[in-house]
C-alpha positions in Angstrom: 42.7 18.2 -31.1 45.5 15.7 -31.0 46.6 16.5 -34.6 46.5 20.2 -33.8 48.8 19.6 -30.8 51.2 17.7 -33.0 51.1 20.4 -35.6 51.8 23.1 -33.0 54.7 21.2 -31.5 52.9 20.7 -28.1 52.5 17.0 -28.6 55.1 14.5 -29.9 54.3 12.8 -33.2 51.8 10.0 -32.6 49.0 8.4 -34.6 46.2 10.8 -33.8 43.3 8.4 -34.5 44.9 5.6 -32.5 45.6 8.0 -29.6 42.0 9.2 -29.7 40.7 5.6 -29.6 43.0 4.7 -26.7 41.9 7.8 -24.7 38.2 7.0 -25.4 38.7 3.4 -24.3 40.4 4.6 -21.1 37.5 6.9 -20.3 34.9 4.3 -21.1 36.7 1.8 -18.9 36.9 4.3 -16.1 33.1 4.8 -16.3 32.5 1.1 -16.3 34.7 0.5 -13.2 33.0 3.4 -11.5 29.5 1.9 -12.2 30.7 -1.4 -10.7 32.4 0.1 -7.7 31.5 3.8 -7.1 32.9 3.6 -3.5 36.5 3.0 -4.7 36.5 5.0 -7.9 36.0 8.7 -7.4 35.0 9.4 -11.0 36.1 13.1 -11.1 39.4 12.6 -9.4 40.4 9.4 -11.3 39.3 10.6 -14.7 41.3 13.8 -14.3 44.3 11.8 -13.2 44.0 9.4 -16.2 43.7 12.3 -18.7 46.7 14.1 -17.0 48.7 10.9 -17.4 47.9 10.6 -21.1 48.6 14.3 -21.7 52.0 14.0 -20.0 52.8 11.1 -22.3 51.9 13.2 -25.3 53.9 16.2 -24.4 56.7 17.0 -26.8 60.2 16.9 -25.3 62.2 20.1 -25.9 65.0 19.7 -28.3 68.5 20.3 -26.9 
């Protein structure tokens, strides 16, 4: 999916495998924190926020 986004120009050029591993680690960490403290971590809300943050960082910037 990441490579397809790069190929289509939606994502800036990044290392797709490294990015996928980082995203997986982020999600696994979120689940771990949620299991430890489910009163503080709202898994749906915080997971969506984390993925949104990553996607914003991947967005390609329009060329001037």
